[in-house]
N, C-alpha and C positions, 0 to 999 in steps of 0.2 A: 300667553300660556306656555308656548313652546320654550321660550327663554327661561321662564320661571321654573319649569320642570327640569330643564337642563341644569340650571344653577342649583336647584335643590339636590339633584342627583350628584352633582360635582361636590357639593359640601358634604353630603352624606358619605360618599365613598372615600373622601380624603380624611375622614375621621376614623376609618376602619383600620384595625391592626394590619390587615393584609396590605394596605397601601404602603405603610412604612416598611414592612418586611420586604416587599417586592422592590421598593425604591432602593433599599439598602443592598439587596442581592444584585440587581443590575448595575448599580454604581460600583460596588466592590469587585464584582467579577471583571468589569471592564477596566477598572483602575489597576487591578493586579495584572491583567494581561498587558497593560501599558508599561508597568514599571518592573515586572518580574519576568525574566526570560523564559523560565520554566512553565509559565502559564501563557498559553497562546490561544487566540481565536482566529482561525483561518491560516495562521502560520505565514506571515509575510516573508518574502525572500530576504536574503542576507543584506542586500543593498537597498531594500525598500524602507523608506522612512515610516516610523510608527505613526507620526502625525501628518503623513503625506495624504493626498486626496484618495489614492487607491486604497490604502489600508484603512483609513477612516470609513470609507464607503463599504468596504468588504466586512469590516467589523460590525457595522450597523446592519448590514444585510443578513449576516449569519445570526446575529442576536434577534433579528426580527422573526426568524424562523422559530426560535424558542419563545419569542414573545407571544406566540399564539396561545400559550398556556396563561400568560398574563392577561390576554384578551378574554380568555375563557373565564378567568376568575372574576373580573369586573363586569363584563357583559352578561355572563351567566347569572351573577348575583342580581343584576338589574332585571333581567328577564324573568327570573323565577321567584323573586322575593315575595311577591303577592301570594303565590300559591304555597310556598313553603311556610309562610306565616299564617296561611288560611284567611287572608284578608281580601281575597279576590272578590268575594260576594259583596263586600261593602264598597270596595274601590270601584268596581265596575257598575255599581248601581248609581254612582254619582254622575252628574251631568258633564263629565269630562269628554272632550273630543278625542276619539281613539287615536287619530293621527298625531295630535299634539302630545298625548300621553305616551304613545308608543315611541315616537322618535325624539321627543324632548329628553326623555330619560336616556335613550340610546346615545344622543349627542353628548350629554353630560358624562356618561360612562366612557365613551370613546375619548373624550378630552382628558379624562384621568389616565387612561392607558397611554396616551401620547405624552402626558406629563411625566409619568414614570419612565418611559423610554427615553425622554430627553436627558436622563442621567447618563446615558451611554456616551453621546458626544461630549457631555460635560466632564465625565470621568477621564476621557482621553486627553482633553485639554488640561485638566487638573494634574493628571499624571505627568504630562510633558513638562510641568513646572517644578517637579520634585528635584532636589539638589543632587540626589545620588544616581540619577539615571545617566546612561551613556549619551553624552550630548551629540555624538556623531550619528545616533540613530533617530534624531529629531531635527526637523527643519523649522522654519519660521511659522508662527501661528497665523493662519489665514482663515477668517471667519467663514468664507464661502465653502471651504473644504468640509466644514461641519454641517452647514445648513443644507447644502445641495442634496446629499443622500438622504438626509432626514425628511426633507420636503418632497422630493421627487421619487424616492425609492421606498422609504419606510412608511410614510403616511398612507399612500394608496394601498400598500400591502396589508397594513393592519386594519385599514378601513374595510377591505374585502373580508379579512378574517372576522372582524366584528359583525359585519352584515350576515355572514354565513352562520356563525355560532349563535347570533341573536335569533335568527330564524329557527335554528334547530332547538334552542332552549325554549322558545315560545311554543313551538309545535309539540314538544315532548313534555314541557313543564317539569323537567327533571334535570337537576344539576349534574347528576351522575351520568345520565344519558348524553348530556352535552359534552362532558369530559371524555366519554367514550368516543364521541364523534371527533373530538380534537385529536385523540390518540390515533384513531383510524386515518384521519386526514394526514397526520404527521408521518405515519408509516407509508401511506400511499405516496406521499411526496418523496420520501427517502428512496423508496423502491423505484420510482420513475427516473431517478437520477442516472441510472445505467444508460439511459438514452443519450446523455450528453457525452459519453465516452466514445461514441462512434461518430466520426466526422460527417458521415453521410446524413445523420439526423440532427446535427447540432443546432441548426437554425430553427427547426421545428420545436425542439426541446426548449430552446431559449425563449421562444414566443409563448409557450404554454406554461412557463414557470410563474406561478402566482406571486412569488416573492421577488422576482426580477434578478435573482442570483445568477441564473443561467444566462440571461440577456446581458447582464453587466460583464460576466466572465467572457462571453462570446465577443463582445465589443473590445475588451481590453486584453484578449488572450495573447496577442502578438506585441503588446506594448513593451518597450524597453524600460530599463530602470529609470532613466531620466523622465520618461513619459509618465510612468507610474507615480513618480514623486512630484510632478508639476502640473499634470493635466487632469481635468475631469471630462468624462465622455460627453459628447454632444447629445442632446435629447433628439435623436433622429434614428432612422433605420429600425432595426429590430428592437432596440431599447424603447423608442417611442411607441412602436406598435404594441410591445408588451404592456407598457403602462396603460395605453388607451384600451387595450383588450380587457384588462382586469378591472379598470374603472367601469367599463361597460358591463361586465359581469356583476360588479358590485351594485350598479344601478338596477339591474334586473332583479337581483336578490332583494333589494330594498322594496322594489315595486311589488314583487310577488308576496313578500311578507306583509306589506300593507293591504293588498287587495284580497289575499286568500285567508288571512287569519282574522277572525272576529272574536275579540276578547270577551264580548258579552255572551257568546254562545257557549252553553255548558258542554263539557266533553262527554262524548258518548261512551258508554261502557263497552268494552271490547269482548267481554265475556258473556256467557249465557246467564240469565237470572238464576240466582241460587234457588234450589228446590227446597221447599220447606218440608221437614220431616217431623213427625210427632215422636217425642221421646217415649220409649216404652215405660209403662208403669210397673213398679216393683212392689210386691206385697211385703211390707217390713216384717210381718210375722213369719213368713215362709222364706225370707232371705237367708242365704247360707253365707256365712262369713268364713272366707278362706284364711288360713294362717299366713302371716307375712313371710314370704320366702327369704332365705338367705342365699343369694346367688353365689355360686362357686365360680372357679376360673373358666370352666367350659361355657357357662352362661355369659360371663363377661366377654369371652372371645366371640361368642355368637352375636352379642350386642355390638361388639367392635366391627364385625363384618357388616352387619346390617346398617349401622350408622355410617360406616365408610362408604358403602354403596349409596346411601342417601346423600351424603355430602358431595360425592362425585356427580350424582345425577342432578343435584341442584345447580352445580356449576355448568355441566355440559348442556343442560336444557335451557340455560339462560340466554337471552338475546345478546348480551355483551360478549359472551364466550363464542357464540356462533359468528358474530361479526369479527372478533379477533381471529377466529379460525380462518375465515375467508380471507382476511388481510394477510395472514401467514402464508396461505396457499398462493396468493397473488405475489407476495414478496419472493417466495421461493421460485415461482415460475419466472418472475422477472430476472432473477439471478441466473437461471438456466439460459434465458434468452440472450442476456448480455454477459456471457461467461467471463469472469474476471481473470481466468487463466488463458484467455485467447491471446494470440500474438498476431499482429497485423490483421486483426479481424477474423482470423482462422481459429475456430474452437478446437479444444482437445476432445478425444474420446471421453465419454462420461464414465470414467473409471470410478471405482467405489470410493477410493480415498478422497477424490474431489467431491463426490456426493455427500460424504460425511462432513466435510468442511462446509459445504453449502448449507447443509441442515443446521449446523452450528451457527453460521453467520445469519441465516434467515430467522432462526428461532430465538436468538439471544435476547433481542429487545422485547419480543412478544412474551417470552418467559418471565422477564422482569416485570412487565406490566401485569401479567396474570398473577404473579406472586404478590405484587403490591396491592392489586385490587381485590383478589379473592381471599387473601388472608384476612383482609378487613371484613369481607362479607361473611366468611365462615365463623370468625370469632364473634362478630356482633350480630349475627342473624337472629338469634333468639331474643336478644335484648330489644332490637329494633322492631320485631314483630309483636312484642308484648308477651311472648311465650317464655321469657327467661325464668320467671319464678316457677312455672309449671315444670319445665325441663329440669331445673335445679332440684325439685322435690322428688324426681323419679329415682328409683333404686338402681342408679347407674353409677359406677365408680368414676371419680374425677378423671382418672387416666384414660378411661374409655372415651369420654367426651373430648379430651384433648387429642389423643392419638387418632381418633376417627377423623377429626377435622384435618389433621396432618396427612393421614392416609388418603383422604379424598383429594387433597392437593397433589400428592405423589402420583396417584392414579391418573390424574389429569395430565401431569407432566409426561408420564410415560406414554399415555395415549397420544399426546401431541407429537412426541418424537417418533412413535410408531407410525403415525400418519406420514411424517417426514420420510421415513424409510420406505413406506409404500409408494409415495409419490416419486421418490428418487428411483426406485426399482422400475416403476412404470416408465419413467423417462428413459432409463437405460434401455429397456426393452424397445421402446419406440424408436430409439436411435440404432437399433440393431446390435446392441451390446448386451450380452447375457451372462457375463462373469460377475455375478452379484456379490459374492464374498460376504455371505450373511454373518459369518463369524466376526468379520471386521466391523460390520454394522453393530452387532450386539455389544462387542467389547468397547469400541470407541464411543458409541452413543451412551452406553451405560456409565462407564468409568470416567470419561473425559467431558461429557456434555451434561448428562442427567444428574450425576452425583453432586457437582458443585451447586446446581440449582436446588437440589434437595436440602443441602446444608443451609443455603441462603433462606429457604422457605421457613426453616425453624427460627432463624433470627427474625424474620419478618413477623412470625407469630408472636414471639416474645415482645417485640416492639408494640404490637397491637394490645397484648395483655397488659402492659404497663401504661398504656395511654388512656386518657380520659374519654376519648372518642376515636372513631375509626379514621377521621381525617387527620388527627394528630399523628396516629400510627403510620398512615401513608406518608405524611410529611417527614417523619423520622426515618422511614425507609429510603425516601428520596435523598435525604441528607446523607445517609450511609453510602448510597451510590456515588454521590458527588464527592464525598470524602475519599473513596477508593480511587477516584479518577485523579485527584490532586496529590495523592501520596507520592507518586513517582516524581512529581515536580519539586517536592520539598525534601527529597533525599531518602524517603522510606521506600526503597526499591525492592527490598528483599520480599519474596512472596510470603514469608512467615508473618508479615505485618498486614497483609491484605486478605481479609476474611474470605475463605472459600477458594482462594486462588492457588495456583501452582505454576512453576516455570512452564513457558510455552512448549508444547509438545508437537513435533512434526512427524507425521507418519510417512514412511517411504515404502513403496512396493519392493524395493531391493532390500532395505535394512529393516523393514517392518517397524516395530515399536522402538527399536534401537535402545539408546540409553535412557529413554524417557519413562519407560514403564516403572522402573524402580523408583524414580523420583516422584511420579504420580502417586504411587502406593503410599509412600511415607507422608507426603503432604496431605493427601486425602484422609489418612489415618489421623494425622495431627488435627485437622479441622473437624473431622467427624467426632473425635473425642471431646473437643470443645463444644461442638453442637449438642452432644449428649448432655453436657452440663447445662447448656441453655435450655434444652428441652425439659430437663428436670425443674429448672427454675420456672419455666412457663407453666408446667403442671402445678407446681406449688403455689404460684401466684394466680392461678385460674380463678376467675370470679365465680363463686358458687353461693348464691344467696343474695339478699338485698344490699349488703354492705359492699360498696364498690371502691371505696377510697384505697389508693395504692398503699398508703402508710399503714392502714389496717391490715392489709394482706401481707405486707412485709413483716409486720410485728408477729403475725401468726404463722409465718413461713416455716419455722422449725417444727411446729406441731403438725402442720399439714403434710410434711414429708415423712413418710413411713420408712422403715428400715430398708426396704427394697429401693426406694427412691434415693435415700442417702447413700446406699451402696453403689447405685448406678452413678450418682454424681461423683462419689469418691473414685470409682474406677475411671470415669471420664477424666477427672483431674489428673490421676496418676498416668494414664495413657497419654494425655495431652502433654504433661511435663516430660515424660520419657521420650515420646516421639519428637517433641520440640528439641530436647537435648541431642537426640540423634541427628536431627536435621542440622542443628548448629555445629555438631562435630564434623559432619560431612561437608557442609558448605563453608565453614569458617576455619576449620582446622586442617582437614585433609585437602581442602581446596580453598581458593581465595575468593572472597566476595567483595568486589570493589565497586562502589557506586560510580555513576557517570561523572559526577563532579570530582571525586577522588582520582578517577582515571585521567581526567584533564589536568589535574594538579601534577600527577606523575609525569605526564608528557611534557608539561612546562618545565618541571625540574630537570628532566632528561636533556631538553634543549639547552637550558641555561648552563648545565654542567658540561656537556660534551660538544655543543656546536662550535665553541671557540677552537676546538682541535680538528675541525672538519677539513682544513686544508693540509693537514699533515700527510706526508706520502704513505701510501698503503700498498702492500704487496698484492699482486694479482694472483688469481687461481689459474694455474696452468693445466692441471689434471685433477680428476676426482676418482677415487676408488671407494666403493661402499660395500659393506656387508650389513644387510638389513634383515632383522627377524621381526616378523609381524605375528602377534598373538591375537587373532580376532576375538576369541572368547573373553579374554580379559582386557581387551582394548589397550594393549601395550605394544609399543614399537621400540626396538633397540637398534640403533645405527652406529656402527663403528667403521672407521676407515681413515683415509688421509687425503689432505690436499697437498699438491706440489705447488708451493708458493714461488712466485717469481717477481723480482724487483724490475719492473719495466720502465722505471723512471731514470733520471739522470743523477739522482742523489742517493747516497746510502741511507738505509732505514735502520734506526736504532731501536725504535719501538713503534707500535701501531695499536689502534683500537679494534677490538673484535667484539661483535655483538652476538650474544648467545640466543638460541631459539627460545621462544616464550615457553614458560612452564605451564603445563595444563593442570598440574596439581603440585602440592608441596613435596611430593616424593620424586618428581622429575629431577634429573640430574644431568650435568654435562661435565666431562673431564677432558683435559687437554694435555698434550705433550708437544713441545716445540723443539725442533732441531736447532741446537745452539741458541736456545732461548728458554724463557720461563714466563709464567704469570707473575706480574708484579703487583697487580691490584685487581680484585674482583668486586664488582658492585652488583649484589644479588637483587637489589630493588629494581634496577633498570636493566639487568641482564647484560652488563658491559664488563669487559675484561681488557686490561692493558697488558700487552705482550711485549716483553723486552728481550732483545737479542744480547747474547753474551758479547758478541762482536757485531758491528754494524753489517747489515745485509747490503752487499755491493750491487751497483747497477748490473742487471743481467743475471745475477746469482739466483739460484733456486734452493729452497729449503723445504723441509717436510713438516707439516702440521698434522698430528694425529689427534683424533677425537673419539669420544664415546658419548653417545646421546641416549638417555633413557627417557622416553616419553611415556609416562605411567599415568593411567587414569585410575583414581581411587575413589570409591564411594560415588557420590553424586554432587553436582554443583548447582547453585541457584542461578548464577550468571556465568557467562564465559565458558559454557560447556564445550568440550572437545568433540567436534563433529567431523574431524578429519580422519581419525583412527576409530573405526567402528566395526561391528561384528561382520557386516557384509557391505563392502563398498568403500574400503579405505582409499582415500585420495589425498595426497599431501605433496607439496612441492618443496624444493630445496630451501627456499627462503623461510618456510615455516618449520623445517626440520633440522637444519644444519647451521652451525655458526657462520656468520658473514663478516668479512673484513670491512672496516670503515664505519664512519658515522652514517646512520640511516635516517635520512631526512623524512622518510615516510612516517616516522613516529611523531612528527611535530603536529601541533594543533593547527588545523587549517582554517577554522572559523575566526575571522578577524575580530569579532566582538569578544569571544572568549579569550583571545590573545591579549586584547587591550585590558581586560580585567586583571590579567596576570603580569602586566607591565612587559609584555613581549613586543618585539618590533612587528611591523605589518607582515602578513603571510608571505612565505617564500614564493618567489616566482621561479619558473624554470630559467636555466642559464640562457642568456641572450643568444639569439640566433647567430649573431656575428662575433660572439666570443670564441675565438678559435682555440683557446686553451682547453675547451671541452670537446673539441672535434676528434680527439684521439680516444675518447671513451664512448661506448654506446649507452643509450638511455635505459635499457633493460638491466644491464649489469655494469654500471659505470666503472667499477674497480676491477673488472675481469673481462677478458676477451673470449675467444673461442677456446674450448677445453677438450682434452681427451676424457672420455667417460666410460666407466665400467662399474657394474653393480651385480652383486649376488644377493638374491632376495629369497627368504624362506617364509612360508605361510602355512595355513591349514591345508591338509591334503585335498579338501574339496574345492579349494579356491585356486585361481590362477593369479600369479603376481606379474605385474607389468611395469616396465620402465622404458625410456627411449633406448634404442639399440636393437641388435639382432641376437636371437637366442643362440648362445654358444653351447649350452648344455642344460638339460633338465633331468632331475633325478629326485628320488624319494629316500629319505634317511631319517631314522628315529621317529617315524610317524609324521614327518613334515615334508613338504614339497618345496624343492629348491629350483630356482631359475637363475641362470647366469647370462647377463646381457652385456654386450659390448658394442660401442659405436665404431664404425669403420673409418670415420673421419671426424675431425673436430666439430663440436657444436657449441652453441651459446651455453653459458653457465645458467641454464634455465631448464630444469628437468623435474620429473614427477615420479612418485612411487605409488602404485595402486595394487589392490588385492580384492578380489571379489569372486563369488560363485555365480557365473553368468553363462548364458548360452552363447555359442559362437556361430556366426554366419560368414562364410568365406567366398571370395571371388578372386579373379586374377585378371589383370589388364595390362597388356604389353610388358609382361615381365614384372609387374608390380603386384605384390600380394595385397589384397584388400580384406581386412578382417574387421567385423563388427561384433563386439562383445556386448550383449544386451540381456536384459531380464527376459526369461522365456515368454512372458505374457505381453511383452512390448515389441512384438515383431511387426507392428502395423506398417512402419515406414522404413524398415531396414533396406528393402530393395530400392526405395527411393534414395536413400543415402548412398547406396552402392552406385546407382546411376549417376548421382551428382559427383561422386569421387571420380568415376570414369570420365565424365564429360569435363570435369575440371582439370584432370591430369592431361587430357587431350589438348584443351585450349591453352593452358598455361605453358605446357611444354612446347607447343607449336609457336605461341606468340612471344614468350618471354625467354625461357631457357630450359634445359633438360631438368627433370626432377632428380634431386640429389640422393634419393633413398630408394630402397627396393621394396618398401611396404608402406601402407597407410593403415593405421589402426584407430578405430573409433571405439571408445569404452564408455559405457553408460555408468554414471555414478548417482548416488542418492540425491534427491531433490532438496537438500538443505540449502543449496545455492542454485541459482538459475542462470547458468552461462555455459558456453563451450569455450575451450581454450586449446591453443595449438602449441604443443611441444614438438621436438624433432620426431617426425614420423608417427606421432602419438597424439590423439585428440580426445581428451576427456569431454564428455557431453552429458549435461544434466538430464535426468529422466523427465524433467518438467518442461523442456523446451522443444523437443523434436520427436522423441520416440512415440509419444502418445497423441500427436496432432492428428486430427481427423481431416484427411485430404480428399474425401470422396466427392466433394463439390468442386467441379472443375473451375468455378468462378472464384474460389478462394485463393488467396495468395499462398503459394507453396513455399512457406518460409523454411521448411525443413531442407529442401533442395538448396535454397539460398544460403542458409547458415552453414550448411556442410561445405558448400563451395567457398564461402568466406574463410572458414578454418583451413581448408586445403590451401587456399591462396597464401596463408601465412607461412607456408613452407618456402615461399619465395619472398614475401614481404614481411620480414622479421628474421627468418632463419637463413636466408641468403643475403638479403640487403637489410641492414638494421640502421636506424638513424642515430646520428650523434646525440650526445646528451645535452641538447639545446632545444629551444622552442621549435615546434613543428615536427619533432621526432615521430610522434604518433601518426602524423599524416603519411609518412613513408611506410608505416605498417598497417594502420587501420584504414585510412582513406583509399590506399591502393588496393587493399584486400576487398573493400567495398566495391570499388570499380571492377575488379577482376570478377567478383561474384555476379555483379550485374550483367557483365558481358556473357557469362555462362547462362544466366537466367534468361536473358533476351534471346540468345541463340536457341534455347530450348522452347521458350514460350512465345516469343515475338514481342515487339515493342508495346503493343496495347496492354499486355499483362502487367507491364511495369508501371503504368500510370498510377494505379492505386498504391503500389508500393512506394513510389516516389512522393505521392501525396502525403503518406504517413511520415516519410522522412522530412518533407518540407514542414509539415505541421509540428513535428518534434523539434526541429531546428528553431523555428520562429518562437515557439513557446519556451525553449531552453534559454533564449536570450534574456528573458525577463527574470530567470532564476540565477543569473550569473553572480557568483560570489565576489569577484574582483572587477574584471572588465573584459568585455568581449575582445578577442584578438582576430586579426585577419587570419585566413586559413593557414598561411605559411608560418604564422607564429603561434598556432594553437598550443596550449600548454595544459595538458590533462583536462581538457574540456570536451567531454564526449559528444555533446550536441554539435560541436564544430567538426572534430575529425571523423566522427561517424556520419551524422546526418548531413551536415553541410558538405562533407567530403564526397558523399554519394552524389549529391546534386551537382557539385562543381565538376567532378570528373565525367559524369554523364553528359553534362552540357558541353564540356570541352570536346568530348568524343563526337558529339553531334556536329559541332562546328568544324573541327579539324579533320574528322574522319577517324575511324577505328584504327586503320593501319598506321596513320601518322602518330597517334597517341601511343600505340604499342611499340613503334620503333623507338620513341623516346624512352619508354620504360625498358626496352631491351638494352638501350645504351646505358641506362643507369645501372642495370645488372652487370653489364660488361665492365663498367668502371669500378664497381664497389662490392661485387659479390664476394662474401667470405673474407673481406679485408678486415684486418684488426689494427693496422697502423693509422688509418684515417677513415672516418665514417662520414657518410653523406648527410646533407641537410636539405631542407626544402629549396634552398637556393640552387642546389644541383638539379633537383627535379624540375624547377621552373626553367632553368637554362636548357635542359634537355627538351622540354616542351616547346620553348621558343624556337629552338633550332629546327623543329619540324613544322612550326606554324607559319602560315602565310601572313602577310602584313595586316590583313583584315582581322586576324584573330589575336594580334599582339595586345590590343587594348582589352580584349575580353580576358586574356590571361591575367593582365594587371588587375582588372576589376574582381576577378574570381579569387585570386590568390593573395594579392597584396593590399587590397582595400576591403572594406565592409560595404558591399553594394547590394541594394535591394531594388526590385522593380515593382511598380504598381500597374498591373495590366488588367483592364476590364473590357469585356465586350458589352458595350452599352445597349446596342440594338442591332437587329438584323432584318433585312427585308428581302423578299424573294418575288421576282416577277417572271412570269412565263413569257418567252418570246414566241414569235410567230413560227419559228422553225422547230418549236418543241423543246428547246433548251431553256435554261433558267439563269437569269441574272441575279446575283446575290450581292447586296450592298451591306457591308458591315461598318459600324461605327465603333472604333476602339479608342479608349483613353489610355495613355501611357505616360509614366513618369519614371525617372531614375533618381535614386536617393543614395547618398553616402552617409554612413553613420560613424561616429567615433566609439571608443570603448564603452562609454556610458549610455550609448543609444541616441545621442543627440544627432539629428539628421539634417542634412542640407541637400537641396535639390541640385542635381547635376544635369548638364545638357545631355539629351538622349539622341543617339543616332546609331541604332543597333538593329540587327536582324533577328526576327522572331518567327516561329512557325505559325502559319494560319491554316486551319483545317476545316473542311466541310464534311459532314458525316450523315449517314442514314440512321444512326443511332447515337446515343450518348457515348462519348469515348470510354466510359466505364464498361459499356455493354457491347463493345465491338467484338465480333466473333471471327471476322475474316477480313481480308484486304478489300473485298467487294463493298464493305461498309464505309470505306474511305473514298469519298468522291474527289477530294482535292486536298493536297498537303504540300505546301511550298513555303519557303521563307520569304518574308517581306521586311523591308526596312521601315522601321517606325521611328518617329520623332516625338518631341514633347507635345503633350496635349492631345487634341482630337485627330485621329487618323481615319480617313475614309478608304476602305478597301473594296474594290469591285472585282467580282470573279464570275465567270460563266461556266456552268457545268451542264452535263447531259441529263442528270436526274434531279428531282426535287430533294434538297437536303432537309434533314430534320433538326440538326444541330450544327452550330458553327462556333469557332472560338480561336483565341490567340493563345499560343503555348499550351495546346490542349493536352499534351502528354507530360506537363509539369516538369519541364527540363530546367527552367530558370527559377531563381529565387524570387517568386512572385508573392507578395503579401496578400493579394486578393485572388488566390487560386480558386476560391469558391465562386467567383464572378467572371472567370475567364471564358466560360462556355455558356452560350445562350441557346434557347430553343427557338427555332424559326417557324 
């Protein structure tokens, strides 16, 4: 019987239209993700094969998450069919065995689900055979790569979903209740993923992931490209435990469903029995007949209010809404708990602009679900309840019925968002933050969050009105959402093509709404006008009466629309056309709107046109004089001045290429005048100018280049908006503002797949470390050395203008404020211009002025920054060389970018990364102190010593600044505080290896690879300091400064750094320097077990078993084991190393020599330790840092 029922269900479901639709959807979606670059599922790294084992598995895992809706469709159909068809009385009266009936049909339904999902691996395989795909992105076809994730990962996950939703559907006997449960489970799952972002809880989160995505990601998170392309994870450890756990949960669900649900037992009514009332009798002879009233507008408005209240109450009192509301609260709370704006695990203060962002992120999905579900409910409520004809016969205008339902939805949307504001405010208060900024809540929530949803709700109503039933209407709305998601991938990137959307708007406490308010107004007007037309159509097509056919309603549409409705529609069309024309004028005529694909084509054309001239000699900039006028109100910046050009080569220059700054609008302009020269050709498309000299520029000769740059912002743009020149917080550097000599390789396409499509050679690599032709130029400004710098800047009288240098004069003239800056010594040709209205906090340390320009409300960490500057100046001046300036200025700029950057004595610092960090918890990582120290360190490592324009250049600036900041951090906080910081660095380095676009390089050859010169650089320099000693490392760095500070004839390389370190290292450390700098070496260190025995004298013998391996990898990540004979720290503690508060918690800490395989370490201590481990402070590059410490 079980098999017969399963076979019957299998045949029945395979004949349903939904079977073919879902089959086609899953196949096409996967096929498109395989053959079209713009459609991605999971986003494999640039070197990860599309048909490699990792990508096939991850694609199936991600789609299994969405397949829960597939499961709901078939399993729910099976579970509720008897009740929905009202056949349960007949079916359950037959002599069927409940177990066979219940689970036979379940098995057939689940088999259909797995059949549909089988199209996912099939589509990947089929896509890999297509002739037009990039063959380099595909490897050989290996059957096990497709079957392993399907059998071991997907099947258990979908079996769990099937058991869960089957139980829910049978318990509720309602398809809609089951769908609501699916949505709730989906939201809960997405909300819980914040747990994975914290390394501290990663293993727990991986174990509790019912789909195995977290477990799979945890196992493979440190895999290199070659491992991702050739290996499948072993079914062991957390992955095996995850699968077994959820198979066990599935078994429990099946058991509970079988034992607790009796199909033959009738459902009990949950309500009280209806009270019978006798209808009053009316004497027909004495009955008074009232005249039929002709309701006026006031009556209609009163009806509108009453019906709107009724519609809203029907929504908010329903169980689905209450459940969705609870899920929203959970999701919002989870977002606050795992703050996405945290750095190194340290959360920011709960400022209002973040709270508004979080409300939007938390409520977006819920709002779409509410709109999809409740538009169906409100439109079809009367029809489903059998009250349609009665309601249609009431003397209520059509527009009242339509608008009241829409108003009910709107009231719910606003009520939900108001709840979000209340929750956010309560959270702010609970964290001791009381600057609620209710005006920002009101404006941003209304205009930027609620309004788009209100527009989409009208579209959803129209889709329901034209649909034959509510499920078709919901399907059409889901199709609309999917369509908007793929628009970007097919080139329709302009916001005017995406209903209800507008260019992304970023709020800044410094610049507030900035240039986004105007843009938002016009786009919302544009979409609101179209929405008005759609609303009139919905009203005209509203079903009133027994005739429901859409063609009938369309035929009578003109007669159903009165003059007011036609006037509204005409007005809407007129405003839609006018606002659309204005948007097109601003975004396509005043400004340029270039799609991503077109931008790549422009970059390819630039490279093909000008790269052949890259080796032509270029004059260097010897000095810069600027006069800059900033008009914050109009967002216009005019810069005039001159370069003093110098031929620093050995050959005369008769012409050279000059790149103009990018135009932010079509009105922007650049004019040039060249001493003894002229423009010979100007390419406006690429911003390139050929400059020809009347007579060749001789070696050593200098000539003057004058320029005028007008950076003019006009109207508003859809893409590529200028966020450098703004009303408050202008921040622009010379590469963005001024013409630059020479070919700019930074404009080339870096993605190798996009390059191949355009017949370009492989991506450019940095100049080879040993190519001494490039040792005479630095990597920051390869065509220019140190320059003399002077600038006069004018701005609004309420603002202060800033640039590198010292103030020579400040004055006010013609209602404008002027600042004259001049450097007292040559600097790199890397400078910035800033203007803002900010508060100023000042200090002085050993003759150096410390100035922090900040938003008045962002004073939380200003004193911490000042302390970091003071400590950094002390340490760096003592250990490296004297500070070359008389001031340090930190200037806050709007959070349109999240970084800090060091210019000569000037450090722009984003409002999003330090000023608003909440440092009240002493256990949090003080990244504000660290980042400030890092940027101050750049005054030595980049502005005193800058690397040659070859591989490894960024090691000399970034890695050494990382090391310098770590030393200051350790001096202030102690080594225990650094453990968590270094663990973040280690985690980011190991994960960065998998995303490598070309190939991983050893540290000494790092080439624009941040995970190497930042994260690995921190670990390497700290490990070397630990082995060689701080004084020895610092002596080597002092020698590097002595040899190369401020030199422009020859720049250092990492070979010079390594030579300086080797000169200070003993023989024992020489191999370590080789491993850390010249090879890609990783260690696998695990503390497998620990035993403690108390001795008779009261002391304790500790025996540790440690497994150790040493591996060397090539650039693609292929590893070979190397012999290990190295020293590592062994520690015994009275607390976990993360929780150490003082030296008394450290019972033992010494280096021990470890070799390959198992190492037995025996130690005797005076107290009973609670934890022990190898490399407990995470100084080495250990791939198993989660297993290096064990509890005793």
